[in-house]
N, C-alpha and C positions, 0 to 999 in steps of 0.2 A: 381356930382351925386353919391349916394351910391349907393352901388349893392344890386341888391335882393337877397333873400332865391333861389328864380329860378334862377339867375346868379352864383350865387356862386358854387351851385349843378352842373351844366351846368360844370363852369372851373374846379372844384375836379374832376370833373365825367372825361372828357376829357382826365387831366393831368396826372390820375390814368389807361387810357386806357381802361374804361370800358363804353360798350354801355347802351343806356338806358334800352335794353331788358335784356343784364345782369343784371344790375343793379336792374331791376323790379324785375327778376326771386328773385334775394338774397334777396330782402325784400316781396316775395310773393304779389306783387302786380300788379298789370296791365300798361303797355309799353304807356298806355293810361295819366296812373295816374302820372307817372314822365315827360312825356311828357307836360300835363299841370302843374307841377309844374314849368318845368324848364321854361315855356311860362308864368308866372308870371297869371295865370288863378285861381292856386288856392291859395288865399290870405293869408290863416290863415290855415296853413297847422297843423295838432296834433302834438302833441310832441312826441308818441310815433313813427311818420315819421323819427320827424326831428332825432332822437334821434338815429333811424336803419340805417338813411341815412351816420348821423354823424361815425357811426361803421364800418360804408362799403367802404366810403372813408377814412378813418382816418382822420377826424377834428373832432376839437370840436363842440359841438353843438351850443356855444357862437358865432363861426366863423361864422356858417350857417346863422346865426339870425342876423348878422349885428353888435354883442355887442362888437368884437372883430377883428382886422387887422390879428392876428397869427391865423395862421389854423394848427399849426404843433400839432404831437400827444404828445406833452411833455405835453402839457397841459393836455391832456387824462391821462398820467400815474401821475400826481400829485394827480387827481383826485383820484386816485387809493391805491393810498399809506394810 
């Protein structure tokens, strides 16, 4: 079964050692919103939220959306050039 956005956010957040509260603070969101996203209660998050999470977790938005299995920042660097 393919990972959901929420599962990918949780895995990468934990890998980066960031708490839900810290991610929420950085995104100017509520902890409840981050928790709901990670629990897949929010099925279609706004694009701006996905972009913000991707930046904070240093992964591509494509990775969070399940369009690629490559979570590396190199994808972000290639787009910035």
